[in-house]
N, C-alpha and C positions, 0 to 999 in steps of 0.2 A: 503493500500501500505506500501511497504518497504520504510523507510525513505531514503533519498539523505544522503548520507555519506560526511563527510568533512577531510581534512586531516590537515590544517592548521588553527588555530582559525582567526577569526575577532577581533579586538580590538573594543570591544563595550564601547563607552561613552554615559553615560545615563545622561540626564538633568533636566530640571526645567518645572514646572508648567503644563499647559494644554498638552504640547507637551511630557512630562513626562508620562502623564496618557495614552496619545495615543501610545508611545513607547511600552508599555506593551501591550496593545491591539492588536498591528500590530502583534507583535511576537506570541502572544496566538492564534489569530484567522488565520493569512495569512502564518505564517513561520513554526511554531512548527509542526503543523500537517505532514508538508511535508518534512523538513530538520531535520536531526540530527545536531542541531546548534551547533558550537562548538565557544565560544568566550572567550577571555580574559577581564573581565569584570571591568570597572571602574566607579565611581558615579562623574561625574561632577555637580551634584545637588550643589546648591550655600550652603546649610548647610554642605555639607562633604566637601567642597572645604575651607571653613572658618574652619571647625575641624583640617583639615590637613595643615593648613596655605598655601593653594593653590597647595601644593605637589601633590596632587592627579593628577593636569591637567599636569605636568611635567613627572610624571609616564605614564601618559596616551601617551604623546607623542613619549615618548622615547620607549614605546611597540608598536607605530605605525612604527617607525623606525626599530625595530626587525622584526616584522612579515608583513610590507609592505603594509597593507590594514586595514582600520579602519572606523568605521560608528559611527557617533555623532549626539546625539539629539540637540534640541536647548538649550542654556543657558543663564543665566541672566548674564549681565554685571552691576553691581551694581552701582549706583548714591547715593547721599545723603538719598534719601527716601528709597530706597532699604536696606541701610546701618541701618537704623533706624527700619525698619520693620522685618529685619532679626537678627539684634543684631549683625552685623557682627563686627570682631576685626579691620577690615578695609575695604576700597574701593579696592576690588581685582582687578587686570586688566582682561581684555577680554580673556576667555580661548582661544577664536580663534586667537588672535593676540599671545598668548604664544605659541600654536601648530604650527603656520604659522613660527614663528622666529625659533623653534627647527628644522622643518622641511624644512626649508628654501625654503617654497612653495609658490606656485600662485594659487590663486583664481578663478575658471572658473565657469560661471553662464551659464546655458541654459535653456529656455523654454520646458516645456511640452505641447504639441499640443494636441488639441481634436477638431473632427469635431463639429462644433456647438458652440464652444466659440470663439467667433470673437475676433481679433486684431483691435486695433484702429488704425494700418496700414493696410490696406485690402491685400496690395500687398505680406505680408511678410506670405508665405505660410510654410515656412520652418523655422526651427529654427534658431536663430543668438546665439552663443555663445559667451559670452565676458570675455576677460582675463584681469585683473586689475593688474599692478605691484603694489606691496603694501609696498614699501620701499622708503624714501626720498620725494625729491622735495618739495613742498610746508607743506607737513605735518612735516618735519623736519627742517624747515625753522628758521633763526633767523632774527629778524626785530627791527626796532627802529625809532623814530623820528629825524630829522634831522632841527634844528634851522637854521634861515637866516644867509648867511654869512658862514655856514660849508661846507666841504668838504669831501665826502665819498669815499674811496679807497676800493678795493678789493685787499688783499696782501698775499702771500703766502711764507713761512718761513720755512726753513729747517735747523735743527741743530742751532737754535737760530739766523741764518742769512736770512735776506731779500731776496728771490728768485725774486718776481716780484711784481709790484705794478699798479694797473689800476684804473683809474679814473671812479667811477659809476656816479657821479653827482656833480657839482658845484652849491651849492644851494643859489647862491649868490642874486637871485632874490626874494627869498621867501622860506618858510619853506615847509618841505616834508616829506615823510616816505620813508623807504628804506627795503628790505628784501633780504637776501641771502640764498640760498637753494644748496643742494648737492646730489650727487648719488655716487654710487660703481661700479666699472667696474665688480666685481663679483657678485653683485646683480643682475645688468644688464644681466649678462650672465646667471645667474641661471635663470632668468625670460624667458629670450630666449629658453633657453633649455626646459623650462617646456611647453612652447608655442608649440613648434616644435613637442614634444612629444605628446601633447593632439591632435593637429591636425591629426598626424598619427593614433592614437588609434581610433578616431572617423570620420576618412576620410573625413575630412572638408578641403577645400581651407581656407586658412590663409592669413589676412592683419593685417600689423603693420603700426601705422600712429603716425608721430609726426608733429614738425613745424622747420625742420631744415633748412629752406629757412630764417628764422627770428632769430632761436636759432642755429646759424652755430656750435658753440661748444658743447653746452651741449646737444641739441637734435640730433645735429650731431654725438655725441658718441653713442647714443642709435642707430641710423640707422647703424654705423659703426659696432658696436659688434652684433647686428642681422645678418648683411651680413656674418659676420666671422662665426658665430656659424651655421647659414643655410648652408654652406659648407658641413658640416657633416651630413645634412640630405637630401640634394639634391635628391641624387639617391633615398632614401626611399620615398619621394615625388614623384617622376617621376613613380616609380613602382607602387603605389596606385593611380595614375592619378589625384592627387592633386596639385596645385601651391600655391606658396606663392610671396606676392608682398607689396611692401614698397610703401607708397602714404603719401600725407600730411592731417593732421588730417581734414582740411575743406573738402577737396575732398572726403576723407572717409565718412563724414557724408552723403555728397550728395550721396554717392554709395550706401550705406546702405539703406538709404530713399527710393531709388528708384529700390532696389534689391528684390529677391523672398526670401532673406534670404540664410540659408544653408550655414553660414560661420563661421569661428572664427576670432573675432575682436579682436586684441590685442591692450591694450593701456597703456599709461604710468598712474601714480598714479592718479592724479586730473583728467585728460579725462576719465579714468577707471570709477572713483567714481560718475560721472556725467553720464555718458553714460550707467551704468550698470542700473541704477534707469530709465533711459529713455526706455530702453530695456525692462525692467521688467514689467513696466507700461503698454507699448504698447502692451504687449502680454497678458493682463488683469487681472493678480493675482499671488502675491508672493506667494501664496499656490500652484502655478504650476510651481515652479522656482526651478531647482536642482542647487546645487553648490557642487563642488569637489576641494579640495587642492592637486596639483601634485607637487611633488618634482621632481629636475633635475634628482636626481638618482631612480625615478620611484617608489616612495611610494606615497600611495594614501589616502585621508581621506573624506568620504562621508557625507554629509549632506542636509538639506532643507536650502534654502536661508531666511526663516523668521525667526521670533523671537518665544517667547514662548506661547504667544497668551493668556496674562495675563488676560483679560476681559472675557474670556472664562472659565479661570480657577477658578476664584472667583465665576461665577455662577455654575460651577461643585461643589465648597464646599458647596454651599447653597444648593444642590440637585435639581439644575435647569437642564432642559435639555439643550445640545450644539448642535450645528452644525458646527464642526470644520473640516476644510478641510485638510485631512491627506496624500494627493497625494506625495507632495515633501517629506514627510518624509518616504512614503513607498519607493520613487524611491531612497532614500540615501542607504535603506538597499538594494534593488535590485542592485544598482551601485556597493555596496560593496561585494554583493555576486556573481556576474558576474565578477567582477575583480577577487576575489579569486577563483573562478572556472577557468579563463583562466590561471590563472598563475601557480595553481596546475593542470591544465589538466582534469578537472571534468567538461564533458561536459552536464552532467544532471543538473548540478547545474547552469551552464549559461542558459540552456533552461528552467528550473523552473524561473529563475528571469526575463527572457523575457517575458514569459507567465504570471506572476504576474503583469507586468506593461502593457501588453495587456489587462488583464483582468479589471485593474483599469481605463484604457481610454475606453475600451468599455462601463463600467458601466455608465460613465458620457455621453457618445456619446448617449446611449439610454433611457437618461432622467434622471436618478438616480443621486444625487450629494447633496453637502452641500450648504448651505445657501449663502455663500459667490460668487457661480458661477450661481445663479438663474438668476440674472438680464443681465449678460453675454451672456446666452445662446439663441441661435436662430438655429434650425433647423425644415424644412418642416417635418410635420407630426408627431414629436415627441413634447409631452406635458412635460416639466420639472417637477420633483417631489422631494420637499425637504426632505432629510434624516437627522437623527441626527448623531451624531459623530460614534456610534457602529453599528446602521443600515447600514450606508456608508460602512464601513470595511465587514459587512457580505454580502451585495451586492455583492461586489468584489469577497468575498470567493465562492459565486454560482457560479459565472462565471470562476472562477479559476478551 
């Protein structure tokens, strides 16, 4: 067949360990035979990030801003052990954090559903996408201990002059602990734009939740800004037949648990941190969870929600067989190809990506899968069979 032509390149961000091995195999087996792939390549493997003093990460993020669509392999965020193992100059920051700051983006996670892979919440028959605001709150907080007899105040000043002073607590009866946190209007507004844009793109109704009945100023500010931003999207929501609602976080949890899914749930930083892990676990496997970074001005970076699968990589280096789930990484590629096709008006590219996704899901539903899914699979008349990493990709290629 004649390969599908591309106009604008994808920004390709290669990564580390087992996911790096699968990255090359996915291109070789599932993409390059069908697509005349155009990418601007950046090696975000830890060795190259160290060699470039992490400059390559910044370069890749700026390229994503330029071209609008990027696809990223999982990468290592080094700790002390990794610093020694790779003989690094320093413990470089998370590449995802660097890219997120440059794109001013919000991370959205959504499960990939297959018949036979059971959810731990039986009622969830449709995907729940979760958006987490990734700035401020407790993650940027300052805190201290307070001794008995001390008073703690929240003070604002401008040009060296005190503007306001609010008593936090008088510790006259005993010692305690104090925490102060903040957020920014611009960051909250960018978060809101990204959420509404994602809801429109995915045709999902959207819910945003805080606790403004208790945190009347702090959480109330989130509620107010989201209402202001939604006014810009309300007509588009009506045209697509989806709605937006604000509710309290405890009410949101109750609604989600008794729902069928099929919604975008936007959360503040801490709520999103906790709830994203709950949602991912409930659907069965991080290997079946997509992740996309969306900026308020419409830039997209697609990746798998999981890490570099270190344990399998060490087995691979020893020449041992691995059975590594590549579905989320495949869907990172298909998400990027679909978005590139949509933006450039290449229907064939969009159709190819959709068919590749369908082939991957069908492979699992027909009983061929990697080892992590075997214990989760229950489908009448289908006996699951474990495939190794490459066998799984070739089983998908056969159906494609």
